[in-house]
N, C-alpha and C positions, 0 to 999 in steps of 0.2 A: 602047324601054327593056325590058330583059329582067329577068324576075322569077323567083325560086325560092322554094319554101316548105318548111317542115319543122315537125313537131310540136314544141311547146315542150319536152317532157320529153326527146325525142330530141336536140334542140338542146343542152340542158344536158349530156347524156351525150357529145355530140360535142365540146363545149368541153373537157370533162374529158380526153378522149383527146388533144386537141390540145396540152394542157399538156406532153406528152412532147416535142413538137417546137418549141413556141412559148412565149414569155413573153407572158401576156395581161394587159392592163389594160382596165378597163371602168368605166362609171359605176355607182356603188353609192350607194344612199340609206340613211342611218341617222338617228339622233336629232339629228345636227349639220347635216344637209343632204345634198346630192348632190355627189359628187366622184369623180375618177378614182382607182381603187384597183387594186393588184396582185391578180390573181385566182388562187385556188387551189381545190382540190376543195370546201373548206368554205363558200365564199361565191359559188359560181356561181349559185345560186338567188336571190341578193340583187341581181343585176344589174338595173338600172332601164332601161327602154326608153321612148323618146319623151317624156321629161320634161325640160323646159329648167330650168336649165342647170347644169353642174358649177361648183362654187365656184372651182376653179383652171382656168386656161386651158390649152389643149392644148400650148402652146409649151414648158411645163416638161418635157414628155416628150421634147423634141428639143433643148432648150437648158437644161441643168441650171443651177441657181443658181450652182454653183461646180464647176469642172472643171479638172483638170491636163491641159493641152494638149501637154505634152512626154512624157507617159506613153504606153505602148503602148495601143492600143484593145483593150478586153476582147473576147474571142471569145464574146460572148453569143449566145444563141439568137435567131433572128428574132422579131419581136414582132407581136402583133395588138392593136389598140386599138379597143374597141367603145363606141359611144354618143356620139361627138363631135357636138355640134350644128353647124349650118352656119356660125354665126358664128365658131366655132373653126377649122373647116376652111378657110374663106375667110381667116382670120387667118394661116394658114401661107403665104399667097401672098407677103406682104412678106418674111418670113425666107427663103423660097425664092429670091426675087430677089437678096437680099443674100448669103446663105451658099452658094448654088449658082452664083454668078457664074462664068462659064467661065474667067475670067482669075485670079480669087482665091477659089477655093472653100474652104469650111471642111470639112475631111475628116471631122471628128467629126460634124458636122450631116449631111453627105451619107451617112455610114455608117448613121446612124439612119433617115434618110428611106428609103434604098434597102432596108432590112431591116424595114420596117414595112408590114403590111396595115392600112389605115385604113378602119374601118367607121363611117360616120356614123349619125346617128339623126334621123329626121324629128321635129320638135317638134310635139306636139299640145298646144296651149295656150301660154301665155306667162308670164313673170315680170313684176313691176311695171316694171322698167326696161329690158326687152328692146325694142330699136328697130332691128333689122336691116333691116327693109323701108324705113326712112327713107333708107338708103344703097343701096337696090336689091338687097339680099340676101334671098333667100327663106328661110323657116324649115325648109327641107329641101334636101338636097344632090343635085345632078345632075352634078357635076363635082368634080375635085380630090381626091375620096376614091376608094376602090376599090369599096366597097359601101355601101349604106345599109340599116339594119335597121328593121323595123316589127313590133311585136307586136300581134296582134289575137286576143283570147281565148286559146285554147290553141295558136295558130299563130304561128310566126316567119316573116316574109317578108323576103327579101333582094333588093334592087334592085341590079343589076349596073351599075357605072359605068365601070370600067376593065378592060383585058385581064387585068391582074394579079388583079383581083377575080373575074373569070370563072374563071381558073385555080385560085384558092383554093376556089371553090365545088365544083370537080371533085374536091377532096380530101375533101369532106364526104359521108358516107354518108347515105342516105335523104333527101337534098335533091332535090326534083323541080321541073321547070319548071312555072310557074303561068300560066294564061291565063283566070282567072276574072274576067269583066267586072264582076260584082257587087262583088268585093273591090276592084278598081281604082276603082270609083265611090265606095266607102266611103273609100278612101285620099284620093281627090281631094276628097271632102267635108270630111275632117279638115283637109286643107291649106287649103281655102277658109275654114273657120271660124277657123283660126289666123291667116291673113292678114287677115281682117276684124277680129279682135281687135287685132292690131298696128296696123292702119291707123287704127282708131277711137281707140286710146290715144295715138297719136303724131302727131295732126293738126297740132300746133303746132311740131313739130321740122323745121327746114329741111333740105334735102337736102345731100349731101356737098359739091358744088361751091359751092352758095350759102353754106354754112357757112364755106368758105374765104374767100370775099369778105367776109363779115361780120367774121370774125376779123382779116383784113388791115386793115380800115378802122376797127376799134374803138378808141375813145379810152382813155386811161389810167385813167379813173375806174372803168370797169366791171371792169377787172382788179384794181384795189385793193379794190373792193367784194367780189368773189367770192373773192379770196385772203385776206380778212381772218380767216377761220377756219382757213386751211390751217396745218398743223403740220409741213410738210415731211417727212412720214413716208415718202413715195414709194410708198404702197400703190397709188395709181391707176396708176402706171407699171409697177410690178413685176407686177401682176395682169393687165395688158393683153395681149391675144393677139398684138399686133404690135410692142410696144416691146421692143427687144432690145439696148439699149446695155450695154456691159460695160467693165470695167477689165482690163488684163493686168498681173498682179502678178509681179514677179521674186522667186524664192525661191532659197535656197542650193542649190548643185549644178546650176545652170543650169536649174532648173525654172521653168515659167511657168504661172500659174494664171489662168484666165479667170473673173472674178467679175461677176455681174450688177450693173449700176449703174442709176441713175435720175436723170433731169434735175431732179427735184424735191428731191434731196438738196442741202443747203448744201455749197458747194465743188465742185459738179459741173463748173463751167467755170473753177475757179481754176487758174492756171498757176504755174510755179515762181517767178516774180517776185512773186507775191502778187495780181496783178490778177484780178478776177472779174467778168466781164460780167453775170453773173446773181446778183450779190450780193443785190440787193433782191428781196424775196419776190414782189412782183407781176410783176417781170421774169421770174423763174423760172416763175411760174405761166403767164404768157402764152406763154412759149417752147414749152411742151408743145403748146398748141393750134396755134401757128404751124407746128410741126414736123408734126403729124398732118394738118392740113387745108390747108396751103399748100406747105411745103417738100418733104414726101414726094411729093405728087402731081406736083411738077415733075420729079422724078427717077425715080419708079417707076410702074409700071402698076397695081399692087395697091393696094387701099384700106388706109390706115393706121388706120382705125377701122371695125369691123364691126358696131357697134351692140349689143354684148353687154350693156352697162350695168354691167359689173363695177366700173368705176372709181367709179361713183356709190355702189354698195353697199359698197365697201371704204373709202370716205372717212370718216375720223374727224371731220373738220370739217363733215360733212353738205353737201358741195358737190355740186350737181347741174348737170353741164355742159349738160344739155338745157334747164334753166331759163335758164342764161346765154345760150344760143344763141337761145332764144325771145325773151328780152328784147332782144337785139341786133336781131332781126328786127322786133320791134314798135316799136323806137325809130328804125328806119331812115327817113330822110326820104322 
């Protein structure tokens, strides 16, 4: 793995120069928390590094909530996204399989993917509901992104992941190759500490394949129990890095608008004749877990849950899917 380093002040000046050629999004922390924000000269210094995790998932920068798909694609500048945690980067795997399908590609999604330099961020520490390692995902990225960024004191370190990432570093002035074994050991120590925290905090959570079996064999009572406080707001689904269902809405003038949809909304499966297979709340609730842990793995290679925990944090009804899965495992004969 190849590493480059640059002084933090020079890195900030470099990003400001890049604003001429690129649109830059990065993780910024304020009084409301951490999230992806559009970067300009005034907030470059506010970019947060190695802190898990943005409130919004990375998918929203590739799949807007609402988009006119009959309009011409805007001739925007290429983009740089800085600070994506590995749960978000892995979360792009499933949309990539769906929207970059060789026979039925989504040109709007492909356009954004091809014009984006994706710079991940190694997570040093965890949030309460982070459980990426339960599904075999590390809290730092070594694939699927172009670079990963680490900030140590007054130094910014870039780990090269793709050929596109290497080409990007060649555009940066004062970035130099790094071969400091002491720094590498410090990075590995931070990785190990974060992994240990995640492992200790999530001992009761079953793995991805086991969860699929538990969900498949679960009786109706547990779905009724955990859905009893669900208000069908759809927050769990819309905030998820891998859920990408949408409606295609016809508009006057032969326009078509793609609108984000969610399986937890009432009427999600209602057809023109009025039938609705998911009319009952607990059926709708169960459907989401069947999709993520059973049906998606049958069709796709990528994980449909990356353990970010956002669905737990966003839930108005205080539903914790990890408690549900732990209960299923404990009640297994």
